[in-house]
PADREN-488071 format. One record per residue (C-alpha): residue in one letter; z negated, x negated, y. Coordinates in nm, 4 decimals, padded with zeros to 6 digits, always signed. Layout:
! PADREN-488071
('a',(Z,X,Y))
...
This chain:
! PADREN-488071
('m',(-00.3133,-00.3601,+01.8887))
('p',(-00.4115,-00.3114,+02.2529))
('e',(-00.7339,-00.5036,+02.3386))
('n',(-00.8601,-00.2250,+02.5505))
('f',(-00.9429,+00.0146,+02.2717))
('d',(-01.2714,+00.1097,+02.4440))
('l',(-01.4110,+00.3225,+02.1786))
('l',(-01.3895,+00.0715,+01.8884))
('s',(-01.5172,-00.1972,+02.1168))
('r',(-01.8445,-00.0146,+02.2051))
('p',(-02.1549,-00.1557,+02.0352))
('d',(-02.2602,+00.1910,+01.9318))
('t',(-01.9338,+00.2501,+01.7477))
('m',(-01.9125,+00.1531,+01.3764))
('v',(-01.5923,+00.1209,+01.1712))
('v',(-01.5965,+00.1313,+00.7916))
('f',(-01.3077,+00.1091,+00.5532))
('t',(-01.3422,+00.2636,+00.2024))
('t',(-01.1100,+00.1729,-00.0784))
('a',(-01.1045,+00.1223,-00.4675))
('p',(-00.9906,-00.1500,-00.6997))
('t',(-00.7141,+00.0592,-00.8549))
('g',(-00.4302,-00.1787,-00.8108))
('f',(-00.3588,-00.3854,-00.5019))
('g',(-00.1949,-00.0986,-00.2888))
('h',(-00.5106,+00.0593,-00.1470))
('l',(-00.6519,-00.2872,-00.0679))
('r',(-00.3234,-00.3902,+00.1091))
('v',(-00.3209,-00.0936,+00.3250))
('t',(-00.6956,-00.1519,+00.4064))
('l',(-00.6449,-00.5116,+00.5039))
('a',(-00.3283,-00.4212,+00.7073))
('l',(-00.5131,-00.1734,+00.9109))
('k',(-00.8147,-00.4167,+00.9503))
('d',(-00.5763,-00.6988,+01.0584))
('a',(-00.4040,-00.4677,+01.3138))
('l',(-00.7443,-00.4396,+01.5089))
('p',(-00.8476,-00.6973,+01.7786))
('n',(-01.0511,-00.9916,+01.6382))
('h',(-01.3689,-00.9033,+01.8318))
('i',(-01.4036,-00.5515,+01.6485))
('i',(-01.6381,-00.5907,+01.3582))
('t',(-01.5566,-00.3737,+01.0531))
('h',(-01.7059,-00.3196,+00.7025))
('i',(-01.5359,-00.2476,+00.3754))
('l',(-01.6860,-00.0429,+00.0856))
('g',(-01.5424,-00.0156,-00.2680))
('i',(-01.3533,-00.3264,-00.3200))
('h',(-01.5524,-00.4283,-00.6248))
('d',(-01.6106,-00.1233,-00.8473))
('p',(-01.5748,-00.1939,-01.2237))
('t',(-01.5683,+00.1727,-01.2998))
('f',(-01.2529,+00.2442,-01.1129))
('e',(-01.1011,-00.0919,-01.2335))
('i',(-01.1499,-00.0173,-01.6036))
('s',(-01.0284,+00.3481,-01.5833))
('y',(-00.7219,+00.2457,-01.3761))
('g',(-00.6305,-00.0269,-01.6283))
('l',(-00.6601,+00.2123,-01.9250))
('i',(-00.4312,+00.4704,-01.7673))
('s',(-00.1712,+00.2208,-01.6431))
('r',(-00.1397,-00.0134,-01.9419))
('h',(-00.1488,+00.2203,-02.2412))
('p',(+00.1589,+00.4341,-02.3093))
('l',(-00.0245,+00.7305,-02.4392))
('s',(-00.2772,+00.7634,-02.1467))
('q',(-00.0081,+00.6876,-01.8994))
('g',(+00.2108,+00.9556,-02.0416))
('l',(-00.0657,+01.2132,-02.0416))
('f',(-00.1435,+01.1175,-01.6705))
('e',(+00.2123,+01.1608,-01.5599))
('m',(+00.2342,+01.4983,-01.7375))
('v',(-00.0708,+01.6111,-01.5274))
('q',(+00.0815,+01.4682,-01.2073))
('n',(+00.3992,+01.6668,-01.2646))
('h',(+00.2618,+02.0000,-01.3719))
('g',(+00.1209,+02.2078,-01.0912))
('f',(-00.1395,+02.3995,-01.2749))
('l',(-00.2668,+02.1004,-01.4528))
('e',(-00.2716,+01.8859,-01.1337))
('d',(-00.4603,+02.1544,-00.9416))
('s',(-00.7107,+02.1976,-01.2258))
('l',(-00.7758,+01.8230,-01.2536))
('s',(-00.7966,+01.7891,-00.8685))
('l',(-01.0640,+02.0580,-00.8571))
('a',(-01.2675,+01.9103,-01.1490))
('y',(-01.2345,+01.5626,-01.0008))
('r',(-01.3532,+01.6800,-00.6563))
('h',(-01.6576,+01.8424,-00.8133))
('l',(-01.7261,+01.5236,-01.0151))
('l',(-01.6858,+01.2953,-00.7065))
('n',(-01.9135,+01.5298,-00.5006))
('f',(-02.1727,+01.5434,-00.7768))
('s',(-02.1750,+01.1596,-00.7883))
('s',(-02.1773,+01.0982,-00.4156))
('q',(-02.5402,+00.9866,-00.3957))
('k',(-02.4496,+00.6162,-00.4534))
('t',(-02.1917,+00.6106,-00.1760))
('y',(-02.4443,+00.7937,+00.0502))
('a',(-02.7049,+00.5258,-00.0243))
('k',(-02.4571,+00.2465,+00.0543))
('l',(-02.3616,+00.4019,+00.3938))
('t',(-02.7269,+00.4666,+00.4819))
('k',(-02.8119,+00.1045,+00.4192))
('l',(-02.5159,-00.0156,+00.6131))
('i',(-02.5834,+00.2035,+00.9106))
('s',(-02.9521,+00.1042,+00.9044))
('q',(-02.8622,-00.2649,+00.9121))
('q',(-02.6680,-00.2402,+01.2457))
('p',(-02.8253,-00.4199,+01.5497))
('v',(-02.7345,-00.1164,+01.7586))
('t',(-02.7725,+00.2296,+01.5951))
('p',(-02.4136,+00.3840,+01.5991))
('t',(-02.3492,+00.7130,+01.7655))
('t',(-01.9933,+00.7177,+01.6377))
('l',(-01.9073,+00.6185,+01.2692))
('i',(-01.5418,+00.6017,+01.1998))
('v',(-01.4483,+00.5907,+00.8237))
('v',(-01.0985,+00.5019,+00.7307))
('a',(-01.0425,+00.5875,+00.3603))
('t',(-00.7438,+00.4400,+00.1813))
('h',(-00.8428,+00.5917,-00.1513))
('f',(-00.9297,+00.9507,-00.2228))
('s',(-01.2355,+00.8808,-00.4370))
('l',(-01.4877,+00.7581,-00.1720))
('a',(-01.3263,+00.9959,+00.0859))
('h',(-01.4385,+01.2985,-00.1225))
('q',(-01.7861,+01.1557,-00.1654))
('i',(-01.8251,+01.0772,+00.2052))
('s',(-01.7024,+01.4166,+00.3114))
('h',(-01.9574,+01.5689,+00.0749))
('c',(-02.2523,+01.3891,+00.2490))
('k',(-02.1003,+01.3818,+00.6033))
('t',(-02.3143,+01.6542,+00.7589))
('k',(-02.6287,+01.4931,+00.6046))
('l',(-02.5442,+01.1499,+00.7509))
('e',(-02.4680,+01.3142,+01.0920))
('r',(-02.8004,+01.4775,+01.1122))
('q',(-03.0075,+01.1857,+00.9709))
('f',(-02.8709,+00.9331,+01.2155))
('h',(-02.7768,+01.1690,+01.5071))
('l',(-02.4160,+01.0447,+01.5083))
('k',(-02.0534,+01.1768,+01.4915))
('l',(-01.8789,+01.0754,+01.1642))
('v',(-01.5020,+01.0810,+01.1861))
('l',(-01.3276,+01.0620,+00.8460))
('a',(-00.9653,+00.9542,+00.8559))
('i',(-00.7718,+00.9337,+00.5222))
('v',(-00.4665,+00.7180,+00.4857))
('v',(-00.2345,+00.8309,+00.1964))
('t',(-00.1038,+00.5013,+00.0500))
('d',(+00.2167,+00.6453,-00.1056))
('d',(+00.4712,+00.8965,+00.0112))
('s',(+00.3576,+01.1238,-00.2765))
('p',(+00.1833,+01.4581,-00.1877))
('q',(-00.0700,+01.4630,-00.4760))
('h',(-00.3316,+01.7225,-00.4292))
('i',(-00.6380,+01.4979,-00.4933))
('w',(-00.5676,+01.3422,-00.1444))
('a',(-00.6430,+01.6770,+00.0189))
('v',(-01.0060,+01.6297,+00.1236))
('p',(-01.1220,+01.9616,+00.2830))
('q',(-01.3950,+01.8157,+00.5025))
('a',(-01.1981,+01.5263,+00.6343))
('d',(-01.1051,+01.5227,+01.0073))
('y',(-00.7492,+01.3623,+00.9703))
('i',(-00.5156,+01.2845,+00.6858))
('f',(-00.2448,+01.0416,+00.7733))
('v',(+00.0762,+01.0634,+00.5626))
('p',(+00.4124,+00.8620,+00.5658))
('s',(+00.6479,+01.1617,+00.5918))
('q',(+00.7080,+01.5304,+00.6784))
('t',(+00.7725,+01.6063,+00.3098))
('t',(+00.4200,+01.4887,+00.2146))
('k',(+00.2724,+01.6538,+00.5202))
('l',(+00.4036,+01.9955,+00.4397))
('e',(+00.2851,+01.9858,+00.0816))
('i',(-00.0691,+01.8591,+00.1613))
('e',(-00.0901,+02.1363,+00.4291))
('r',(+00.0156,+02.3975,+00.1916))
('y',(-00.2382,+02.2981,-00.0670))
('l',(-00.5305,+02.2606,+00.1831))
('s',(-00.4563,+02.6228,+00.2927))
('t',(-00.5406,+02.7393,-00.0644))
('i',(-00.8794,+02.5430,-00.0808))
('t',(-01.0187,+02.5770,+00.2772))
('t',(-01.0064,+02.7993,+00.5835))
('h',(-01.0733,+02.4955,+00.8170))
('p',(-00.8275,+02.2336,+00.6988))
('p',(-00.8183,+01.8768,+00.8452))
('k',(-00.5324,+01.7761,+01.0785))
('v',(-00.2456,+01.6216,+00.8681))
('l',(-00.0417,+01.3695,+01.0743))
('i',(+00.2766,+01.1817,+00.9978))
('s',(+00.2317,+00.8117,+01.0649))
('p',(+00.4619,+00.5347,+00.9678))
('y',(+00.3357,+00.3365,+00.6720))
('p',(+00.0849,+00.0636,+00.7667))
('l',(+00.2257,-00.2765,+00.6741))
('s',(+00.0454,-00.6090,+00.7268))
('p',(+00.1066,-00.7512,+01.0776))
('i',(+00.1630,-01.0867,+00.8983))
('l',(+00.4812,-00.9481,+00.7202))
('s',(+00.5971,-00.8010,+01.0579))
('r',(+00.6019,-01.1391,+01.2306))
('d',(+00.9584,-01.2619,+01.3412))
('l',(+01.1219,-01.5550,+01.1717))
('s',(+01.2216,-01.8524,+01.3725))
('d',(+01.5943,-01.9208,+01.4231))
('v',(+01.5738,-02.1950,+01.1671))
('e',(+01.3813,-01.9748,+00.9174))
('l',(+01.6381,-01.6936,+00.9731))
('e',(+01.9256,-01.9234,+00.9011))
('s',(+01.7406,-02.0415,+00.5757))
('r',(+01.7241,-01.6869,+00.4531))
('k',(+02.0943,-01.6362,+00.5267))
('r',(+02.1809,-01.9578,+00.3308))
('q',(+01.9695,-01.8470,+00.0427))
('l',(+02.1716,-01.5361,-00.0197))
('d',(+02.5116,-01.6943,+00.0272))
('s',(+02.6856,-01.7724,-00.2964))
('q',(+02.8569,-02.0684,-00.1351))
('s',(+02.5409,-02.2360,-00.0159))
('s',(+02.3300,-02.4968,-00.2080))
('e',(+02.0053,-02.3936,-00.0557))
('l',(+01.7354,-02.2834,-00.3060))
('t',(+01.6911,-01.8961,-00.3214))
('q',(+01.3255,-01.8210,-00.3022))
('i',(+01.2106,-01.5235,-00.5090))
('l',(+00.8652,-01.3780,-00.4922))
('i',(+00.7211,-01.1918,-00.7845))
('p',(+00.3839,-01.0270,-00.7376))
('v',(+00.2178,-00.9089,-01.0640))
('s',(+00.0791,-00.5518,-01.0307))
('g',(-00.3009,-00.5107,-01.0231))
('a',(-00.2876,-00.3217,-01.3449))
('a',(-00.0892,-00.6140,-01.5108))
('v',(+00.1880,-00.3832,-01.6303))
('q',(+00.5521,-00.4821,-01.7084))
('l',(+00.4607,-00.8347,-01.7963))
('t',(+00.7063,-00.8435,-02.0891))
('y',(+00.9752,-00.7035,-01.8468))
('l',(+00.9037,-00.9720,-01.6019))
('r',(+00.9178,-01.2463,-01.8600))
('e',(+01.2577,-01.1235,-01.9846))
('l',(+01.3857,-01.1043,-01.6404))
('i',(+01.2614,-01.4502,-01.5291))
('t',(+01.4006,-01.5936,-01.8590))
('v',(+01.7581,-01.4988,-01.7523))
('l',(+01.7112,-01.6183,-01.3972))
('l',(+01.5760,-01.9555,-01.5002))
('k',(+01.9128,-02.0522,-01.6310))
('n',(+02.0264,-02.0824,-01.2623))
('p',(+01.8898,-02.4001,-01.1219))
('r',(+01.9324,-02.2700,-00.7623))
('l',(+01.6551,-02.0172,-00.8096))
('s',(+01.2880,-02.0918,-00.7211))
('f',(+01.0040,-01.8551,-00.8149))
('t',(+00.6563,-01.7898,-00.6731))
('v',(+00.4372,-01.5703,-00.8932))
('v',(+00.1341,-01.4142,-00.7340))
('s',(-00.1113,-01.2598,-00.9798))
('r',(-00.4738,-01.1810,-01.0510))
('q',(-00.6380,-01.3987,-01.3161))
('s',(-00.7417,-01.1735,-01.6127))
('a',(-00.7237,-01.1492,-01.9964))
('y',(-00.4054,-00.9364,-01.9483))
('c',(-00.2253,-01.1739,-01.7061))
('d',(-00.3417,-01.5074,-01.8329))
('p',(-00.0830,-01.5357,-02.1254))
('f',(+00.1935,-01.4622,-01.8901))
('l',(+00.0739,-01.7086,-01.6364))
('a',(+00.0392,-01.9756,-01.9069))
('w',(+00.4031,-01.9219,-01.9970))
('c',(+00.4961,-01.9470,-01.6223))
('k',(+00.3244,-02.2879,-01.6123))
('t',(+00.5661,-02.4253,-01.8647))
('h',(+00.8504,-02.3792,-01.6151))
('p',(+00.8718,-02.6232,-01.3238))
('q',(+01.0797,-02.3701,-01.1209))
('i',(+00.7907,-02.1355,-01.1103))
('k',(+00.4921,-02.1761,-00.8627))
('i',(+00.1780,-01.9795,-00.9485))
('l',(-00.0732,-01.8405,-00.6972))
('s',(-00.3662,-01.6616,-00.8671))
('h',(-00.7277,-01.5700,-00.8211))
('k',(-00.9966,-01.3608,-01.0012))
('q',(-01.0783,-01.1369,-00.6990))
('d',(-00.8292,-00.8592,-00.5831))
('d',(-00.8858,-00.9270,-00.2147))
('q',(-00.8173,-01.2914,-00.2557))
('v',(-00.4938,-01.2153,-00.4474))
('v',(-00.3695,-01.0087,-00.1581))
('k',(-00.4471,-01.2887,+00.0836))
('l',(-00.2658,-01.5373,-00.1375))
('y',(+00.0330,-01.2936,-00.1286))
('e',(+00.0332,-01.2759,+00.2529))
('n',(-00.0170,-01.6443,+00.2788))
('a',(+00.2861,-01.7106,+00.0559))
('y',(+00.4936,-01.5281,+00.3220))
('t',(+00.3532,-01.7573,+00.5883))
('d',(+00.4189,-02.0753,+00.3983))
('t',(+00.7721,-01.9939,+00.2506))
('v',(+01.0792,-01.7954,+00.3702))
('f',(+01.1650,-01.5699,+00.0778))
('s',(+01.4820,-01.3815,+00.0435))
('l',(+01.4197,-01.1665,-00.2687))
('e',(+01.1151,-01.0063,-00.4269))
('v',(+01.0932,-00.8417,-00.7611))
('t',(+00.8205,-00.5731,-00.7611))
('k',(+00.7222,-00.2329,-00.8573))
('p',(+00.8161,+00.0576,-00.6205))
('s',(+00.4514,+00.1089,-00.5401))
('e',(+00.3279,+00.0795,-00.1747))
('q',(+00.5485,-00.2350,-00.1825))
('s',(+00.8402,+00.0033,-00.1363))
('f',(+00.7576,+00.0444,+00.2284))
('k',(+00.8385,-00.3214,+00.3063))
('a',(+01.1861,-00.1773,+00.3258))
('l',(+01.0887,-00.0749,+00.6780))
('l',(+01.0899,-00.4380,+00.7871))
('p',(+01.4183,-00.5769,+00.9274))
('p',(+01.5646,-00.9065,+00.7882))
('n',(+01.4493,-01.1124,+01.0821))
('t',(+01.0751,-01.0597,+01.0002))
('r',(+00.8788,-01.2568,+00.7411))
('g',(+00.8407,-00.9578,+00.5129))
('g',(+01.2002,-00.8302,+00.5684))
('l',(+01.3456,-00.9525,+00.2479))
('i',(+01.5468,-00.7707,-00.0132))
('l',(+01.3357,-00.5670,-00.2568))
('l',(+01.4297,-00.5505,-00.6230))
('f',(+01.2481,-00.2661,-00.7923))
('s',(+01.1410,-00.2703,-01.1578))
('p',(+01.1274,+00.0821,-01.3178))
('p',(+00.8738,+00.3196,-01.1529))
('v',(+00.5363,+00.3861,-01.3282))
('g',(+00.3840,+00.7222,-01.2298))
('r',(+00.4939,+01.0027,-01.0036))
('q',(+00.3918,+00.8138,-00.6941))
('e',(+00.6357,+00.5400,-00.7493))
('v',(+00.9121,+00.8024,-00.8264))
('d',(+00.8278,+00.9628,-00.4967))
('n',(+00.8313,+00.6388,-00.3039))
('l',(+01.1924,+00.5777,-00.4247))
('t',(+01.2851,+00.9338,-00.3145))
('f',(+01.1520,+00.8325,+00.0334))
('l',(+01.3958,+00.5321,+00.0519))
('r',(+01.6725,+00.7296,-00.0943))
('r',(+01.6168,+01.0103,+00.1649))
('h',(+01.6670,+00.7513,+00.4402))
('n',(+01.9583,+00.5768,+00.2798))
('l',(+01.7705,+00.2467,+00.2333))
('l',(+01.8120,+00.2316,-00.1465))
('s',(+02.1341,+00.1234,-00.3104))
('n',(+02.3695,+00.3957,-00.4033))
('p',(+02.7532,+00.4241,-00.4657))
('h',(+02.8135,+00.6417,-00.1559))
('t',(+02.6878,+00.3854,+00.1095))
('s',(+02.7569,+00.0179,+00.2058))
('p',(+02.5339,-00.2709,+00.0986))
('h',(+02.4929,-00.3269,+00.4855))
('q',(+02.2771,-00.0211,+00.4857))
('w',(+02.0547,-00.1010,+00.1864))
('r',(+01.7177,-00.2670,+00.1918))
('a',(+01.6301,-00.2304,-00.1773))
('i',(+01.7783,-00.2057,-00.5172))
('s',(+01.6604,-00.0327,-00.8359))
('l',(+01.6867,-00.2613,-01.1337))
('p',(+01.7746,-00.1630,-01.4918))
('k',(+01.4926,-00.0604,-01.7353))
('n',(+01.5528,-00.3573,-01.9588))
('g',(+01.4262,-00.6925,-01.8235))
('t',(+01.7134,-00.9003,-01.9566))
('e',(+01.9634,-00.6589,-01.8080))
('a',(+01.7850,-00.6727,-01.4782))
('g',(+01.8013,-01.0513,-01.4625))
('k',(+02.1808,-01.0367,-01.5340))
('k',(+02.2258,-00.7800,-01.2534))
('i',(+02.0416,-01.0091,-01.0032))
('i',(+02.2762,-01.3015,-01.1059))
('a',(+02.5759,-01.0883,-01.0608))
('m',(+02.4804,-00.9548,-00.7227))
('l',(+02.3983,-01.3152,-00.6140))
('k',(+02.7503,-01.4346,-00.7172))
('t',(+02.9351,-01.1479,-00.5478))
('d',(+02.7301,-01.1711,-00.2252))
('v',(+02.5823,-00.8288,-00.2368))
('f',(+02.2517,-00.9676,-00.1179))
('r',(+02.4249,-01.1589,+00.1553))
('d',(+02.5813,-00.8318,+00.2807))
('m',(+02.2364,-00.6481,+00.2463))
('n',(+02.0793,-00.9278,+00.4635))
('n',(+02.3514,-00.8390,+00.7312))
('f',(+02.1694,-00.5138,+00.7749))
('t',(+02.3297,-00.2662,+01.0277))
('g',(+01.9843,-00.1164,+01.1298))
('f',(+01.7636,+00.1841,+01.0618))
('l',(+01.8347,+00.5293,+01.1375))
('p',(+01.6546,+00.6646,+01.4414))
('h',(+01.3633,+00.8376,+01.2644))
('p',(+00.9851,+00.8329,+01.3431))
('e',(+00.9034,+00.7641,+00.9786))
('l',(+01.0986,+00.4310,+00.9847))
('k',(+00.8729,+00.2217,+01.2202))
('p',(+00.7725,-00.1251,+01.1009))
('n',(+00.4507,-00.1258,+01.3061))
('g',(+00.2640,+00.1556,+01.1300))
('a',(-00.0718,-00.0177,+01.1144))
('e',(-00.0761,-00.0589,+01.5031))
('l',(+00.0612,+00.3006,+01.5438))
('f',(-00.2291,+00.4339,+01.3277))
('w',(-00.4942,+00.3059,+01.5663))
('l',(-00.3078,+00.4253,+01.8728))
('t',(-00.2728,+00.7730,+01.7153))
('l',(-00.6355,+00.7709,+01.6220))
('k',(-00.7305,+00.6616,+01.9792))
('s',(-00.5325,+00.9586,+02.1214))
('l',(-00.7186,+01.2021,+01.9030))
('f',(-01.0561,+01.0931,+02.0425))
('l',(-01.1183,+01.3496,+02.3155))
('p',(-01.4668,+01.3623,+02.4837))
('d',(-01.5439,+01.7037,+02.3289))
('n',(-01.5142,+01.5884,+01.9671))
('l',(-01.7354,+01.2865,+02.0008))
('s',(-02.0729,+01.4500,+02.0657))
('p',(-02.3104,+01.2962,+01.8102))
('t',(-02.4441,+01.6208,+01.6925))
('a',(-02.1186,+01.7987,+01.6628))
('p',(-02.1155,+02.0107,+01.3375))
('s',(-01.8826,+01.9040,+01.0652))
('r',(-01.6060,+02.1318,+00.9446))
């Protein structure tokens, strides 16, 4: 990120991130965007610890009945629009708590801000802030800029916040649908912009020549070097049985070494206890979501991994990282949970980054695993033996496409900077 981002460096500019503890994805994007800023820029984060969202997200994700009902709503236009409308009204009705938090935060600043930039990586607080935006602007005589970052390539209508200033999406497909829906609910829609997915700058760092050779040897069936496999457990603690079945198969191969990153919780603890009984498995865990994300990123700094078994959540977009970067390993996807994960796979398929019988492994960055954990483990072993992963690591390169940039976090700030024209920064400018 350029150090001369004058607007963010000004003492009368305040930057606030808002997110929600509904899995690690929203928090990962928040921290990626935060880490892409120069160190001297002070930021604030709201919404990391909210038990209401945590509990509701866990109930929807872990229980088959509620998960099935939620997916039905996601995939049925009338039901989705009806739920989005009701949820918007509910969030607007309950916005007083968020308003009070922002009021307190603004009042605590040593210099009263004239520009407040809110970057929302979850739709909940974004709707609430948009509802009290005009009130905050008038109370503190400032300009509030609300920028929303959609954290999957999934055009779900709840992300359409009518009073936002900007909505950043990963693709043209999502942009067109969000714009279409916005046109049905407001006459003054926010600007929807395509911006490559924001990945952590830590994952984008280049490997040294020695580290790059290590990754190559890990994926060579003729080498004796340990193959380092990273397995992050989802924030909702789903698919633990699947992971146990998969790991059980892989443990039979002494050349494989595992690092499991997980939150400590009642749902995860039995799985982690089982992992502890196997010397091949290293465990990194914490009770707090933000610390789990940090453990995950630090693992990439400490170890050169060549494979990662993960859900096709926001993790899918690590496929945008080339093999010579710390995060540019091969992604092995467990079955998708929810429409957003199906849509993320569609994004990769559209750009020929997901394995398919019509293209060469040299073009792939990710593979979809079987629905059964045992069969998934067997498929990984077979691909190691036949050097499919070695061929994938010899990647031929990305297609020239604006959606396939690995530095999305930095590009977000550059785009936001370009949007700040003098005429839209007057402190008393009316909200749309």
